[in-house]
C-alpha positions as CSV (number, residue, x, y, z in Angstrom):
1,M,0.0,0.0,0.0
2,A,2.8,2.4,0.8
3,E,4.5,1.7,-2.5
4,E,1.2,2.3,-4.4
5,K,0.8,5.6,-2.5
6,E,4.3,6.6,-3.4
7,I,3.7,5.9,-7.1
8,A,0.5,7.9,-7.0
9,D,2.2,10.8,-5.3
10,D,4.7,10.9,-8.2
11,I,1.9,11.4,-10.7
12,P,0.8,15.0,-11.3
13,P,-2.9,15.6,-10.6
14,Q,-3.6,16.2,-14.3
15,S,-1.9,12.9,-15.3
16,N,-3.7,11.1,-12.5
17,R,-7.1,12.4,-13.7
18,M,-6.2,11.4,-17.3
19,T,-5.2,7.9,-16.1
20,R,-8.5,7.5,-14.2
21,F,-10.4,8.6,-17.3
22,L,-8.6,6.1,-19.5
23,K,-9.3,3.4,-17.0
24,V,-13.0,4.2,-17.2
25,V,-12.7,3.9,-21.0
26,E,-11.0,0.6,-20.6
27,A,-13.6,-0.7,-18.2
28,L,-16.4,0.3,-20.5
29,G,-14.8,-1.4,-23.4
30,N,-14.1,-4.6,-21.4
31,A,-17.8,-4.6,-20.4
32,L,-18.8,-5.1,-24.0
33,P,-19.6,-8.7,-25.1
34,H,-17.2,-10.6,-27.4
35,P,-17.6,-9.3,-31.0
36,V,-19.1,-12.6,-32.1
37,T,-21.7,-12.3,-29.3
38,L,-22.2,-8.7,-30.2
39,F,-23.1,-9.5,-33.9
40,A,-25.4,-12.3,-32.8
41,M,-27.2,-9.8,-30.5
42,F,-27.3,-7.3,-33.3
43,A,-28.8,-9.9,-35.7
44,I,-31.5,-10.9,-33.2
45,G,-32.1,-7.2,-32.4
46,V,-32.7,-6.4,-36.1
47,V,-35.3,-9.2,-36.3
48,L,-37.2,-8.0,-33.2
49,L,-37.0,-4.3,-34.2
50,S,-38.3,-5.1,-37.7
51,G,-41.3,-6.8,-36.1
52,L,-42.1,-3.8,-34.0
53,L,-41.5,-1.1,-36.7
54,G,-43.3,-3.3,-39.3
55,W,-46.3,-3.5,-37.1
56,M,-46.2,0.3,-36.8
57,D,-46.1,0.6,-40.6
58,V,-42.9,2.8,-40.4
59,S,-41.8,4.2,-43.8
60,V,-40.0,7.1,-45.4
61,P,-40.1,8.7,-48.9
62,D,-37.7,7.0,-51.4
63,P,-35.3,9.7,-52.6
64,R,-34.6,7.8,-55.9
65,P,-36.5,9.0,-59.0
66,E,-39.4,7.0,-60.4
67,G,-38.3,4.0,-62.5
68,A,-35.1,3.5,-60.5
69,K,-34.2,-0.1,-59.8
70,G,-35.4,-1.2,-56.4
71,R,-37.9,1.7,-56.0
72,A,-41.4,0.7,-54.9
73,D,-44.4,1.9,-56.9
74,N,-45.8,3.8,-54.0
75,G,-42.6,5.8,-53.6
76,L,-41.9,4.7,-50.1
77,I,-39.3,2.7,-48.3
78,E,-41.1,0.5,-45.8
79,V,-39.8,-1.5,-42.9
80,V,-40.1,-5.2,-43.7
81,S,-40.9,-7.4,-40.7
82,L,-39.0,-10.7,-40.2
83,M,-41.2,-11.5,-37.2
84,N,-43.7,-13.4,-39.3
85,A,-43.9,-16.6,-41.4
86,D,-42.4,-15.1,-44.5
87,G,-39.5,-13.6,-42.5
88,F,-38.8,-16.9,-40.7
89,R,-38.7,-18.8,-43.9
90,M,-36.4,-16.3,-45.5
91,I,-34.0,-16.6,-42.5
92,V,-34.0,-20.4,-42.6
93,L,-33.5,-20.7,-46.3
94,N,-30.7,-18.1,-46.6
95,L,-28.7,-18.7,-43.4
96,V,-26.0,-20.6,-45.3
97,T,-25.9,-18.4,-48.4
98,N,-25.7,-15.3,-46.3
99,F,-22.4,-16.6,-45.0
100,T,-20.9,-18.1,-48.2
101,Q,-21.9,-15.1,-50.3
102,F,-20.6,-12.5,-47.9
103,V,-18.2,-10.5,-50.1
104,P,-15.4,-9.9,-47.6
105,L,-15.0,-13.6,-46.8
106,G,-13.7,-14.9,-50.1
107,T,-11.5,-11.9,-50.8
108,V,-9.7,-12.1,-47.5
109,L,-9.2,-15.8,-47.7
110,V,-7.7,-15.6,-51.2
111,A,-5.4,-12.6,-50.4
112,L,-4.2,-14.3,-47.2
113,L,-3.1,-17.4,-49.1
114,G,-0.4,-15.4,-50.8
115,V,0.5,-13.3,-47.8
116,G,0.8,-16.5,-45.8
117,V,3.4,-17.9,-48.1
118,A,5.4,-14.6,-48.0
119,E,5.3,-14.7,-44.2
120,R,6.1,-18.4,-43.7
121,S,9.0,-18.2,-46.1
122,G,10.6,-15.5,-44.0
123,L,10.4,-12.8,-46.7
124,L,8.3,-10.3,-44.7
125,T,10.5,-10.6,-41.6
126,A,13.7,-10.2,-43.6
127,L,12.3,-7.3,-45.5
128,I,11.4,-5.4,-42.2
129,R,14.8,-6.1,-40.7
130,A,16.6,-4.9,-43.9
131,M,14.7,-1.7,-43.8
132,V,15.2,-0.9,-40.1
133,L,18.7,-2.3,-39.3
134,N,20.3,-0.6,-42.3
135,A,18.9,2.8,-41.5
136,N,21.1,5.8,-40.7
137,P,20.9,6.3,-36.9
138,K,19.9,9.9,-37.6
139,M,17.0,8.7,-39.7
140,V,16.0,5.6,-37.7
141,T,12.8,7.2,-36.4
142,V,11.5,8.0,-39.9
143,V,12.5,4.6,-41.2
144,I,10.7,2.8,-38.4
145,V,7.5,4.7,-39.0
146,F,7.7,4.2,-42.7
147,A,8.4,0.4,-42.2
148,G,5.5,0.2,-39.8
149,V,3.1,1.7,-42.3
150,I,4.3,-0.6,-45.1
151,S,4.2,-3.7,-42.7
152,N,0.5,-3.4,-42.2
153,T,0.1,-4.9,-45.7
154,A,0.6,-8.2,-43.9
155,S,-1.3,-7.2,-40.8
156,E,0.3,-8.8,-37.8
157,M,3.8,-8.8,-39.1
158,G,4.4,-5.2,-37.9
159,Y,3.1,-5.9,-34.4
160,V,5.0,-9.2,-34.0
161,V,8.3,-8.2,-35.7
162,L,8.7,-4.5,-36.0
163,V,7.4,-3.2,-32.6
164,P,9.8,-5.3,-30.4
165,L,12.6,-4.8,-33.0
166,A,12.3,-1.0,-32.7
167,A,12.4,-1.1,-28.9
168,V,15.6,-3.2,-29.0
169,L,17.1,-1.0,-31.7
170,Y,16.5,2.2,-29.7
171,M,18.0,0.7,-26.6
172,S,21.1,-0.3,-28.6
173,L,21.4,3.3,-29.7
174,G,21.2,4.6,-26.1
175,R,17.7,5.8,-26.5
176,H,14.6,4.9,-24.5
177,P,13.2,1.6,-25.8
178,L,9.6,2.7,-25.1
179,A,10.2,5.6,-27.6
180,G,11.1,3.0,-30.2
181,L,8.1,0.9,-29.3
182,A,5.8,3.9,-29.5
183,T,7.2,5.0,-32.9
184,A,6.7,1.6,-34.4
185,F,3.3,1.1,-32.9
186,A,2.2,4.5,-34.3
187,G,3.3,3.5,-37.8
188,V,1.9,0.0,-37.7
189,S,-1.5,0.7,-36.1
190,G,-2.0,4.4,-36.2
191,G,-1.1,4.4,-39.9
192,Y,-3.2,1.3,-40.6
193,S,-5.0,2.9,-43.5
194,A,-1.9,4.4,-45.1
195,N,0.3,2.3,-47.4
196,L,2.0,2.2,-50.8
197,L,0.5,-1.3,-51.4
198,L,-2.9,-2.9,-51.1
199,G,-3.3,-5.4,-48.3
200,T,-5.8,-7.9,-47.0
201,V,-7.9,-5.2,-45.2
202,D,-8.6,-3.3,-48.4
203,P,-10.8,-6.0,-50.1
204,L,-12.4,-6.7,-46.7
205,L,-13.6,-3.1,-46.1
206,A,-14.5,-2.6,-49.8
207,G,-16.8,-5.7,-49.6
208,I,-18.6,-4.3,-46.5
209,T,-18.9,-0.8,-48.2
210,Q,-20.3,-2.4,-51.3
211,E,-22.9,-4.3,-49.3
212,A,-23.9,-1.0,-47.6
213,A,-24.0,1.0,-50.8
214,R,-26.3,-1.5,-52.4
215,L,-29.0,-0.6,-49.8
216,I,-29.4,2.5,-52.0
217,D,-28.0,1.4,-55.4
218,P,-28.3,-2.4,-55.9
219,E,-25.8,-2.4,-58.8
220,Y,-23.1,-0.4,-57.1
221,T,-19.6,-2.0,-56.9
222,V,-16.6,-0.9,-54.8
223,D,-13.2,-2.1,-55.8
224,A,-10.5,-3.1,-53.3
225,S,-8.3,-0.3,-54.7
226,A,-11.0,2.3,-53.8
227,N,-8.8,4.3,-51.5
228,W,-5.4,3.4,-53.0
229,F,-4.3,6.9,-54.1
230,F,-5.3,8.5,-50.8
231,M,-3.5,5.7,-48.9
232,I,-0.3,6.4,-50.9
233,A,-0.5,10.1,-50.1
234,S,-1.3,9.4,-46.5
235,T,1.8,7.2,-46.1
236,F,4.1,10.3,-46.3
237,L,1.8,12.4,-44.1
238,I,1.8,9.7,-41.3
239,T,5.5,9.2,-41.6
240,F,6.2,12.9,-41.1
241,V,3.6,13.4,-38.3
242,A,4.5,10.3,-36.3
243,S,8.2,11.0,-36.7
244,F,7.7,14.6,-35.5
245,I,5.6,13.5,-32.5
246,S,8.2,10.8,-31.6
247,L,11.2,13.1,-31.7
248,K,9.6,16.3,-30.3
249,V,7.0,15.1,-27.8
250,V,7.1,11.4,-26.8
251,E,10.9,10.7,-26.5
252,P,11.7,13.9,-24.6
253,S,8.8,13.2,-22.2
254,L,10.2,9.7,-21.4
255,G,13.6,11.0,-20.5
256,P,16.7,8.8,-20.1
257,Y,16.3,5.1,-19.7
258,D,17.8,3.0,-16.9
259,P,18.7,-0.5,-18.4
260,S,18.5,-2.0,-14.9
261,E,14.7,-1.6,-15.0
262,G,14.1,-4.3,-17.6
263,G,14.7,-8.0,-18.1
264,F,16.0,-9.2,-21.4
265,D,16.7,-12.5,-23.1
266,D,18.6,-13.9,-26.1
267,V,15.6,-13.3,-28.3
268,D,16.2,-9.5,-28.0
269,E,19.8,-9.9,-29.1
270,H,18.8,-12.2,-32.0
271,R,16.4,-9.6,-33.3
272,L,19.3,-7.2,-33.9
273,D,21.3,-9.7,-36.0
274,P,22.1,-8.3,-39.4
275,L,20.9,-10.1,-42.5
276,T,23.0,-13.1,-43.5
277,S,24.5,-13.3,-47.0
278,D,21.9,-16.0,-47.8
279,E,19.1,-13.7,-46.7
280,R,20.4,-10.8,-48.7
281,R,20.7,-13.1,-51.8
282,A,17.2,-14.4,-51.3
283,L,15.8,-10.8,-50.9
284,K,17.5,-9.9,-54.2
285,W,15.9,-12.7,-56.1
286,A,12.5,-12.0,-54.5
287,G,12.9,-8.4,-55.5
288,I,13.6,-9.4,-59.1
289,A,10.6,-11.6,-59.1
290,A,8.4,-8.8,-57.7
291,L,9.8,-6.3,-60.3
292,L,9.1,-8.7,-63.2
293,M,5.5,-9.2,-61.9
294,I,5.0,-5.4,-61.7
295,I,6.3,-5.0,-65.3
296,G,4.0,-7.9,-66.4
297,I,0.9,-6.4,-64.7
298,A,1.7,-3.0,-66.2
299,L,1.9,-4.5,-69.7
300,L,-1.5,-6.0,-69.1
301,V,-3.1,-2.7,-67.9
302,V,-1.3,0.4,-69.3
303,P,-1.3,0.0,-73.1
304,E,-4.5,0.9,-74.9
305,G,-6.5,-2.2,-75.5
306,A,-4.6,-4.2,-72.8
307,V,-6.1,-7.4,-71.6
308,L,-7.0,-6.2,-68.1
309,R,-8.7,-3.0,-69.3
310,D,-12.5,-2.9,-69.6
311,P,-13.1,-4.7,-72.9
312,E,-16.1,-2.5,-73.7
313,T,-14.9,1.0,-72.8
314,G,-11.2,0.4,-72.9
315,L,-10.9,2.3,-69.6
316,I,-9.3,1.2,-66.3
317,K,-12.5,2.2,-64.5
318,G,-14.6,-1.0,-64.0
319,S,-11.8,-3.0,-65.6
320,P,-10.8,-6.6,-64.7
321,F,-7.7,-5.1,-63.2
322,L,-9.6,-3.3,-60.5
323,K,-12.3,-5.9,-60.1
324,G,-9.7,-8.7,-59.8
325,I,-7.2,-6.8,-57.7
326,V,-7.5,-9.5,-55.0
327,A,-6.2,-12.2,-57.4
328,L,-3.2,-9.9,-58.2
329,I,-2.5,-9.4,-54.5
330,F,-2.5,-13.2,-54.0
331,V,0.0,-13.7,-56.9
332,F,2.1,-10.7,-55.9
333,F,2.8,-12.1,-52.5
334,L,2.9,-15.7,-53.5
335,V,5.6,-15.6,-56.2
336,P,8.2,-13.5,-54.4
337,G,7.5,-15.6,-51.2
338,V,8.1,-18.8,-53.1
339,V,11.3,-17.4,-54.7
340,Y,12.6,-16.2,-51.4
341,G,11.8,-19.5,-49.7
342,A,13.4,-21.5,-52.5
343,V,16.7,-19.5,-52.3
344,I,16.9,-19.5,-48.5
345,G,15.7,-23.1,-48.1
346,T,12.4,-22.6,-46.3
347,M,10.4,-23.6,-49.3
348,R,11.9,-26.8,-50.6
349,S,8.9,-28.4,-52.2
350,D,5.3,-27.8,-53.1
351,R,4.4,-29.3,-49.7
352,D,6.1,-26.4,-47.9
353,V,4.1,-23.9,-50.0
354,I,0.8,-25.7,-49.2
355,D,1.7,-25.9,-45.5
356,A,2.3,-22.1,-45.5
357,M,-1.1,-21.5,-47.1
358,A,-2.8,-24.0,-44.6
359,N,-1.1,-22.2,-41.7
360,A,-2.4,-18.9,-42.9
361,M,-5.9,-20.3,-43.0
362,S,-5.6,-21.9,-39.6
363,T,-5.2,-18.4,-38.1
364,L,-8.6,-17.3,-39.4
365,G,-10.8,-19.6,-37.2
366,L,-12.2,-16.7,-35.1
367,Y,-12.5,-14.4,-38.1
368,I,-14.7,-17.0,-39.9
369,V,-16.9,-17.4,-36.9
370,L,-17.2,-13.6,-36.6
371,V,-18.0,-13.3,-40.3
372,F,-20.9,-15.9,-40.0
373,F,-22.8,-13.7,-37.5
374,A,-21.7,-10.4,-39.2
375,A,-23.1,-11.7,-42.5
376,Q,-26.4,-12.5,-40.9
377,F,-26.6,-9.1,-39.4
378,V,-25.8,-7.3,-42.6
379,K,-28.3,-9.4,-44.6
380,F,-31.1,-9.0,-42.0
381,F,-30.4,-5.2,-42.0
382,S,-30.8,-5.2,-45.8
383,W,-33.9,-7.3,-45.9
384,T,-35.8,-5.2,-43.4
385,N,-34.9,-1.9,-45.0
386,L,-33.8,-0.6,-41.6
387,G,-30.6,0.7,-43.1
388,A,-32.3,2.6,-45.8
389,V,-34.9,4.0,-43.5
390,T,-32.2,5.1,-41.0
391,A,-30.1,6.6,-43.8
392,V,-33.0,8.6,-45.3
393,T,-34.0,9.8,-41.8
394,G,-30.4,10.8,-41.0
395,A,-29.9,12.5,-44.3
396,T,-33.1,14.4,-43.9
397,F,-32.0,15.6,-40.5
398,L,-28.6,16.7,-41.8
399,E,-30.3,18.7,-44.6
400,S,-32.7,20.3,-42.1
401,I,-29.9,21.7,-40.1
402,G,-27.9,22.6,-43.2
403,L,-25.0,20.2,-42.5
404,T,-24.6,18.7,-45.9
405,G,-21.3,20.2,-47.0
406,P,-17.9,18.5,-46.8
407,I,-17.4,19.9,-43.3
408,L,-19.6,17.1,-42.0
409,F,-16.8,14.6,-42.7
410,F,-14.9,16.1,-39.7
411,F,-17.8,15.0,-37.5
412,F,-18.1,11.7,-39.2
413,I,-14.4,10.9,-38.6
414,L,-14.8,11.9,-34.9
415,I,-17.7,9.6,-34.5
416,C,-15.8,6.7,-36.1
417,A,-12.8,7.4,-33.9
418,F,-15.0,7.3,-30.8
419,I,-16.8,4.1,-31.7
420,N,-13.4,2.5,-32.4
421,L,-12.5,3.0,-28.7
422,M,-15.2,0.4,-27.8
423,L,-15.1,-1.8,-30.9
424,G,-11.5,-2.1,-31.9
425,S,-11.8,-4.3,-35.0
426,A,-11.8,-2.3,-38.2
427,S,-14.0,-4.8,-40.0
428,A,-16.3,-5.4,-37.1
429,Q,-16.9,-1.7,-36.6
430,W,-17.4,-1.0,-40.3
431,A,-19.8,-4.0,-40.6
432,V,-22.0,-2.4,-37.9
433,T,-21.8,1.3,-39.0
434,A,-21.4,1.1,-42.8
435,P,-25.1,0.1,-43.4
436,I,-26.1,3.3,-41.6
437,F,-23.5,5.9,-42.6
438,V,-22.8,4.8,-46.2
439,P,-26.4,5.1,-47.5
440,M,-26.9,8.3,-45.4
441,L,-24.0,10.1,-46.9
442,M,-24.7,8.7,-50.4
443,I,-28.2,10.3,-50.3
444,I,-26.5,13.6,-49.4
445,G,-24.3,13.1,-52.5
446,Y,-21.0,11.6,-51.5
447,S,-19.5,8.4,-53.0
448,P,-19.1,5.2,-50.9
449,E,-15.4,5.2,-51.7
450,V,-14.9,8.7,-50.1
451,I,-17.0,7.7,-47.1
452,Q,-14.9,4.6,-46.6
453,A,-11.7,6.7,-46.8
454,A,-13.0,9.0,-44.1
455,Y,-14.0,6.1,-41.9
456,R,-10.5,4.6,-42.1
457,I,-9.0,7.8,-40.7
458,G,-11.2,7.7,-37.6
459,D,-10.6,4.0,-37.2
460,S,-6.8,4.2,-37.5
461,S,-6.3,7.3,-35.4
462,T,-7.6,5.7,-32.2
463,N,-6.3,2.2,-32.8
464,I,-3.3,3.0,-30.7
465,I,-5.2,4.2,-27.6
466,T,-7.9,1.6,-27.3
467,P,-7.5,-1.5,-25.2
468,M,-10.0,-3.2,-27.4
469,M,-7.5,-3.3,-30.3
470,S,-6.6,-7.0,-30.7
471,Y,-2.8,-6.4,-30.4
472,F,-3.0,-3.9,-27.5
473,G,-2.2,-6.6,-24.9
474,L,0.8,-7.8,-26.9
475,I,2.2,-4.2,-27.0
476,M,1.6,-4.0,-23.3
477,A,3.7,-7.1,-22.8
478,F,6.5,-5.6,-24.8
479,A,6.4,-2.4,-22.8
480,A,6.4,-4.2,-19.5
481,K,9.7,-5.9,-20.4
482,Y,11.5,-2.6,-20.4
483,V,9.4,-0.8,-17.7
484,P,7.8,-3.4,-15.4
485,K,5.6,-0.7,-13.8
486,A,4.1,0.3,-17.1
487,G,0.3,-0.2,-17.2
488,V,-2.5,0.5,-19.6
489,G,-2.6,4.2,-18.6
490,T,1.2,4.4,-19.4
491,L,0.8,3.1,-22.9
492,I,-2.3,5.1,-23.7
493,A,-0.8,8.3,-22.3
494,M,2.3,7.7,-24.4
495,M,0.3,7.1,-27.6
496,L,-2.3,9.8,-27.1
497,P,-0.2,12.6,-28.7
498,Y,0.0,10.5,-31.9
499,S,-3.7,9.9,-31.8
500,V,-4.7,13.5,-31.4
501,A,-2.2,14.6,-34.1
502,F,-3.4,12.0,-36.5
503,L,-7.1,12.9,-36.0
504,I,-6.5,16.6,-36.5
505,L,-3.9,16.6,-39.3
506,W,-5.1,13.6,-41.2
507,S,-8.7,14.8,-41.2
508,T,-7.5,18.2,-42.5
509,F,-5.4,16.6,-45.1
510,F,-8.4,14.5,-46.2
511,F,-10.5,17.6,-46.5
512,I,-7.9,19.5,-48.6
513,Y,-7.0,16.4,-50.7
514,V,-10.6,15.5,-51.6
515,F,-12.6,18.8,-51.5
516,V,-10.1,21.6,-52.0
517,I,-7.7,20.1,-54.5
518,G,-10.3,17.7,-55.9
519,L,-8.1,14.6,-56.1
520,P,-9.7,11.1,-56.4
521,V,-9.2,8.7,-53.4
522,G,-8.6,5.8,-55.7
523,P,-8.2,4.7,-59.4
524,A,-11.3,5.9,-61.4
525,T,-13.1,6.6,-58.1
526,P,-15.7,9.4,-58.0
527,T,-15.9,11.9,-55.1
528,Y,-19.7,12.5,-55.4
529,Y,-22.6,10.2,-55.9
530,G,-25.8,11.1,-57.8
531,I,-29.0,9.1,-57.4
532,N,-30.2,8.3,-60.8
């Protein structure tokens, strides 16, 4: 008790109040049910709510013009009840197909097959080590952030490899290891929606956005590359902002580090091992393979009349290249991964490649369970017209108060950032909120692709301060190795400056990029949507 009082006395009153506030946030988040349970409850809730609102004959005017596909003859969008014989039959007959036809499921599975080979072969780990360990000590912070942003192409690789590596690297340079940890964490998780490449999360979110957009426009399609241009631009913004916050705010606030505080093992030393000659040779051949693939894809897309352009219009918009980007992601990771593994010796036969794919699939057990219930919720929401009714009602309210201009995206991003504190999974949060926000903002006149880009800013910015983020516990474990007294409040307080800076500067950058300069967020992606 005396020790606890002594620690408490060392904390300034403002910090103590902030820590108590963050503890409340953590407790509220932990009080939520498991995401799988949450989606099951949402699905059941939709059925019950549809019965009540259907009995009350709730409806709204359909904003689409007469003759538009999906528009009822009476010009109304009416709540459809699932609490009757027809609704029950619909649920029973479609329970399986709701799951198997859920767009994000197949896209993620296919993309992860290729990423799994690249990861299991050792290519991704070697690539991260090559980027970080060869960096100039004066530029190490910038390189770590940039490597963190790039690493999220393969999701967990940044958390598992780069975050602990950055902490060890900082300590070896005589700097505070938690500063290195925070820098890497900011790049990997805070910059989750910035990248030079497309990753597994892009087709996942695009599929959810497409399902939500079809509540208004049944034929609307959203490509996995929907936010690619904005992601590329954001990579450099996040690298600059996170590096500045690390060097000017976080590292100075931590002060000097006393190595006697932590406990280390041989693994820490091994993480700093330079690449062997075999690893460098394997990386070279993998790079050559990747370059040849890029040239091959360019030849199939860039020339006029190329195979992967739209055969009818000759344009890239709506082309097989954009629609089949998931297949290209699969091959882009598969081939260099196999080449690296063959050179280094981790991929000696087809069995090793197959085992790598199987191992990648084995990590998705929880995701598949989650998708089953998420798919039911999304479909039920669509059948009942609750999403469309909510969207029209919300859009009407925004128009009534005059909040229809681009400025509303600042509020939208803040709402997404707040929800993310309680529901840390990007896909789980978007599956819940997309059926409401995408149709609502489409009715006002904004494209689903732009809405998705704005959502990703809010989601990414608060990833680093929510205990509900799936890797938060792992980062806590890394931090405790160097500072055993570090708790949840320590980590959140350390990451809060990044979160605030990302929210303010990234939102402002989005506004300028999209609405001031007028640049598209992705290839052949519109900014505005017109109901026709």
